[in-house]
C-alpha positions as CSV (number, residue, x, y, z in Angstrom):
1,M,81.2,154.5,105.5
2,S,79.8,151.1,105.4
3,K,77.6,152.5,102.7
4,K,80.7,153.3,100.8
5,L,82.3,150.1,101.2
6,I,79.1,147.9,100.3
7,N,78.9,150.1,97.0
8,S,82.6,149.3,96.4
9,I,82.0,145.5,97.0
10,M,78.9,145.9,94.5
11,A,81.0,147.5,92.0
12,L,84.0,144.9,92.2
13,M,81.3,142.0,92.0
14,F,79.5,143.8,89.1
15,L,83.1,143.8,87.5
16,I,83.7,140.3,88.3
17,G,80.5,139.4,86.6
18,I,80.8,141.1,83.5
19,I,84.8,139.6,83.5
20,G,83.0,135.9,83.9
21,F,80.5,136.6,81.1
22,T,83.3,137.7,78.7
23,G,85.6,135.1,80.1
24,C,85.6,133.2,76.8
25,S,87.6,135.8,75.3
26,G,89.8,136.1,78.2
27,I,90.6,139.0,80.4
28,S,92.7,142.1,78.9
29,E,95.7,143.8,81.0
30,E,93.1,146.8,81.2
31,Q,90.7,144.9,83.1
32,I,93.3,143.2,85.4
33,T,94.3,146.8,86.3
34,E,91.0,147.8,87.0
35,L,90.2,144.9,88.9
36,E,93.6,145.4,91.2
37,T,92.5,148.9,91.3
38,L,89.3,148.0,92.9
39,R,90.5,145.2,95.2
40,S,92.8,148.2,96.6
41,E,90.3,150.5,96.9
42,V,88.0,147.7,98.8
43,K,91.2,147.0,101.2
44,A,91.5,150.9,102.1
45,L,87.7,151.0,103.0
46,D,87.9,147.9,105.0
47,N,90.9,149.6,106.8
48,E,89.1,153.0,107.0
49,V,85.9,151.1,108.6
50,N,88.0,149.2,111.1
51,Y,89.7,152.5,112.3
52,L,86.4,154.1,112.6
53,K,85.0,151.3,114.6
54,S,87.9,151.5,117.2
55,E,87.3,155.0,117.4
56,K,83.6,154.9,118.0
57,A,84.5,152.0,120.8
58,A,87.0,154.7,122.4
59,L,84.5,157.6,122.1
60,E,81.5,155.4,123.5
61,R,84.1,154.2,126.6
62,E,84.9,158.1,127.0
63,I,81.2,158.8,127.0
64,T,80.6,155.7,129.9
65,E,83.3,157.3,131.9
66,K,82.1,161.1,131.8
67,N,78.4,159.7,132.3
68,A,79.7,157.7,135.5
69,K,81.5,161.0,136.8
70,L,78.6,162.9,136.1
71,D,76.4,160.5,138.4
72,Q,78.9,160.6,141.0
73,C,79.0,164.3,141.2
74,A,75.1,164.5,141.3
75,K,75.0,162.1,144.2
76,E,77.7,164.1,145.9
77,K,75.9,167.3,145.5
78,A,73.1,165.6,147.0
79,E,74.8,164.5,149.9
80,T,76.2,167.9,150.2
81,K,72.7,169.7,150.0
82,A,71.5,167.1,152.4
83,N,74.4,168.0,155.1
84,L,74.1,171.6,154.7
85,E,70.4,171.2,155.7
86,K,71.0,169.4,158.5
87,I,73.5,171.9,159.8
88,G,71.2,174.7,159.1
89,K,68.6,173.5,161.2
């Protein structure tokens, strides 16, 4: 997603650069509309990136919790096995 964002930002900067070079003749209504469209795309992509980052963080927390539970289960399994071996002797 960040590559898409970078490409959009580069397109926006390219458009701004073109407008800057042709700025002597003024900005047309079409160019303003295109610029606003690009700005809204960049904003939407920023929102998507932020959402995906928060989703990633939530998933990472969930993975950490599940790994902790797995470690606890492995520890309890080892203790149980050791206790069963003691009883069997």
